[in-house]
N, C-alpha and C positions, 0 to 999 in steps of 0.2 A: 388318672390312666394307669398311674403307678399301684395302686390300691386296688384294681382287678384280679381277681382270683385267676390264675390260667385253669385248665382242664383240655379236656378232650376236643373242645372247641378249637384250640389252638393249635391249626394243624403243623404235625411234626415236632410238636414241642417232645421232650423227654416226660415220659411219665411220671418220672420225680419230682417236675415241677407243677403236677397237678396240686390244687389245693393252696399254693404258693400265691402270696401276691407279685407283678410285675417286677416290683421293687427287691423281693426278698430271693426271686429268683438272681437277678440281674447281682446281688450281693454273692452269689454263690461263685462267679467270676466266670460262668461255662464259655466253653468252648464249641467251635463248630462240631467237633467231632461227637458233643453230646446228643446232637438233632438226629432222627430219624430222617430216610428221604421219602419222598421229592422234598424240596427246600426251595426257596426263595431268600435272597439277602440284599442288604445294601451294605453298599462301601461306605464309611462314615469319611477316610481319608478323601474319597473322589466325589462324594457330594461336596466337601467344604472346597475341593479345589476347584469344582464347577462352577459355584456359587460364584467365588472370588473372582476367576477367570472374565463369567460374562459381566460383573460389576464394572468391572475394568473397563471392558472393551464399553460398555455404555457411555459411563463417564468421558472416556474420550470422542464422544460422538455428542454429546449431552442429550444422551435419550432417555426415557423413563421406560421402565419395566412393570407390566402388573402381570405376573406369570398365571397360565393357565392353571389352575388347580384340579381340573379333573384329570389332568394327569395321574396322581397320586391318592387324590381323595384322603389326605393324609395332613391332616392340622399340625401335626410336629414338625413336618418338613415345611406344608406352608412357612410356618415361623421361622424356620432355617432362611426361606427367601426373603422373606421381611426383615429378620434382623440384617442379611446381607442388602439392604438399601432398596429392596423392592418398593416401587411406588404405591404399589396397591398387591388387589387379586382377583384373576380373571376367572369367571364360571360357568355353566354352561345352562344350569335348570334353575329354577326359581328356588327347589329343594337342597340343591347345594349350597345357595346364597343362605338357607334359611340356617344350614349346618354352620357355614363359615361365622356366621352372626352368632350363634352359641358359642362358638370359640374366641369373640371378641374381636373380629375383623374388622375395619372401621371403613376402608376404600376399597369397594366391589365394581369389578366392571361384569355384567352380564352380557356376555357375546352371543346374544339372542334375542329376537322377539319375546316382549312378556305381555300376554294378550288372556293369560288365564284368571277366570274373574276372581277364584280362591286365592291366588298367589297375590293379586292385586290388591285386594282387602288385608292380606297379611302387610304388603308393602306400605300400604298406606298410613298405618299405624305406626310400623318401623322407623319411619320416616320421622315419629315426635322426636327421635332422638338427635339433636343437632351436631353429634359429630360424627353421624357416619352419613358419608359419602357414598351415593349408590349413583349408578349411570348402567341405562340398559339400550338396545338396538332398538328400531321402528323403521320401516320399509314400506309402508304403505298408507295409504289417508284411512282406509277399513280398519287398520290396526290402530292407528290416531283415536279413531271413533271409539274401539273397544278400550283403548285406554282409557280415555275420559269418563267413561262408563263404570270401569271396574275400580277406578281413582276416588269418586266421588264422596269426599269428606276426607282426604288424605290430609294429614298432618301439613305437608308442604308439597308443592310443584315437583315430580321428578325429572332428574338430568335425561335426556336421551340422544343418540349420536343416529345420526342418518346414515344407515347399511348400503352401500353402494354393491348393488349382487356381482358375483365372480363366479355362476355357475351353481350355487346353492342356493340359500336364500337371498335377499337384498332387493332394493330398487333396481329394477332392469337397466336405465339410462340414468344419464345424469339430471336431464329433464325431468323425469320420472320421479328421481330425487328431491329436487328442488320443490317440485310439487307437493311432495312429503312434507319438507320444511316449514311452506307458506302453513302447511295445517297445522304443526307444532306450533309456529307463532300465535296461530289464533287461538290455538288451546289452554285455557289457564292451570291448568292441571300438569302441563307439561313445559319444559323449558327446552330450549333448542343448544345442546352441549359439545357437538362435534360431529365429525364425518369418519368413516372408516368403514374396514371390511376383512374379508378374510381371503387373501391374496394364494392361500395353497388349494384353493381350487382350480386356478388357471394352470397349475403344474405339477407332476409330482417326479421329475429329473431335472439334473442339471443340462439337459439339453440346449442347446443353442433358443429351438422351437419355445420351449418352457420357459426358459429365462425369460426371453422377448414378450410372451404372454402375459408372465406374471408384472413384468415391467410396463406393461400395456394396461393390465388392470391399476396398478398403482399410480399411472399417471392422470387416469380418472379421477382418482382420488383427489389429488393434487387437484384436478381441474374443477370439482366439488367445492372444496374448498375456496377455491378463489372466486367464486360464483355466490357465494355468502357474504352479504354486509355484516360480520360478527358484530356484537353488541357489548362481549367482552372475550378473553383469550379462550379462545376451544381447545378441545381434544383433538387431535387427528390420531388413529390406531391402526394398526395392522401388523401382522407379524405373527407366522406360526413359529415352529422352530426348522424349518426347511429352508427360508430364505429370509431370514431378517435381516442379512446381509444388501440385500435387493433393496430391502423396507428403510434401511438406514439409508443407501444411497438416494432413493427418490425422495423420500417423505425428510430426509437430514436436513434440507434447507429451510425446511419450515419451521424448524427449531427455534424463538424466540417470539416468532407470532402467533405459535401454538405449542402446546404441550403434545409432544410426541411420543406414543405410548407402544411400545412391542407387548406383545402379550404371548410369547414363547415359552411352553412348560417344560418340555422335555429336556432343555440343556442341563438340570439339576440332574439326572440320572444319567443322562446320553443312553448309547445303548453300541452294540457290535454287530449293528443290519444295517438297518433301513437310516437312522440317524448319522452313524458313523460315515455313511456313504455321500450323506447330501448336505449336512450341517457344515456350514463354511468356518468355524470360529476354531484353529487349531489347540490345544491344549485340555480338550475336554477328555475326560477317561471315562469310560463305562463303569457305573456303579450299582448295576443291579445285575447280580448272577443266579443263575441255576444250578442245582445241584440234584444230580440222581444218580441210582446204583444199577448196576450193570446187573440185571436178573439172568439170564438167559443169553447162550449163543447157539441158537437153532439150525443155522447153516453155515457153511463155510463165508468169512467175511461180511457177517451178520451179526449185531449184537441189539438185544432187546433191554430200554431202559426202562426204570419204575414210574416215569414221569411223561405227562402228555398235555392233552389241550385244556385238561382242569387245572395245571399247575404252571403252564408257561405259556407264553403269546407265539401264536404263529399265522397271525392274519398277514403280515406283511412277509419276512422272513420267518423261515425254522431255526430252531438254535442248532448252534454249533459247539464243535466241543475239538479236544486235542486230536481226536482221530479224523478229525471234519465234520460236516452238517449232516443234521438227521434227514432223513427223506423223507420221513410222515410221521405222524403222530394220530394215534387214539386216543379216547378218553383220560386213560391212565398208562399209557406205554408209548415210546419213542423206538424210532427206527433208524439203527446207527452202523449203516455200512462201513467198513474199513478194510484197508489193502495191510498187507504185512499180519504179524501176530496180532495186533490190536489190543482190546482192553481185556481183564479176564471177569469171570465171573464174580462180582463182587465188589468189583472196582467201584469208586464214587467220582463221578465225573464232574469238572465244573463247567458249566453251559456259558456260553455267550449268547446273548438276547436280542432280540430285535421289538420295537414299540414298547416302550414301558407303559405306554396306556393302559396296553391289553393284559400286562403283566399283576399289576395291582389287584386290578379287580377279582383276582383269584385267592386272594391271601388276606384274612381278616388281622392277623399279626404276623410281622416280619421281623427277625432278628438284625441289627446291626451291626456288622462286623470293623472293628478296628481298620484291617487293611486285609482284602480279600486274596490280596498275592504273596500272604505269608503262609507257613504250612501250620494249620488249623489254628486258622484266628480267632481272637477272643472276641465273646460277643459283648458289645458296651452298650447297647440299648434295644429296645423293640419298640418298633412303630406299628401304631393301628389304621386300620384303614376304614373308610365308611363307605358303603357302595349298596 
């Protein structure tokens, strides 16, 4: 990666960097002020803090984590998680698994059904590597049949977790899930490895009703685990980035009898919007920021910024600034209402963002700064994304 030549493809990088390798550019010790706007940055000190805070929290509870790699699709950041003690990596599509394998990731959970015959043929060959540990979801007898067909001639059986439904995919009931488990047991191409699902579909706030719904779903996962006569220690897995404390409360008692694996992904970056409001773990810091310049003040109390939907996430909350939140965004413009004097034309504003999952897909190469809270921070690394 460090030897890839920079050019106009690297959004907002200075023209003086074009033709340099990434390594050569970093050797010039660039500062944030060398970059154009709009810009997205990662705060190195914050990501290091967040990985350490979560690692300590997991160790105290005897839990494992396979963070969801789709949050960043950035192998450099995946490696930071693995180096920080992550049990493995979670991904959402077969293509993402293929990418992770190309970067040497050895233990992967595909938190999805895998019935695509093209992907299954690839997987059947890839399993010839004895060091590759792979697990995917299955939620129906029909899916079992399709997997068996696609895995004909595979190097070894595929480990599967029975997904219990929570409003998205998954077996509708414990009884349905047990029927799927029986079909897996009868399939020589598959091996029953555990149970799990995604509790985030059961709620979206910390209201008592949503918390109760999440707990009720997790109780059903425990019920499913208890209903199966396991031949070996199973995986029990749940846990997005919003309710992992509830997952720990409900699934934690299974530690010892099962390997309890969380799949939270956003904690590495955190944010200043949705996850700040709902994530239960204190000590996390926002590690991803936007930077946008004031282009115009077309009316009293309104500033127009040079960043919009093509640059920053907007699906959960709009970006915020020291002058307040943006009111709306176009493709390349942001609308910032303000009181008082407000920013002046030409000012560069640091933006707080919400939902890092929809920030990274807008950038192919992202500068990493040493500390975003300092004046004109130093750029110490570059993170490439794959979307």
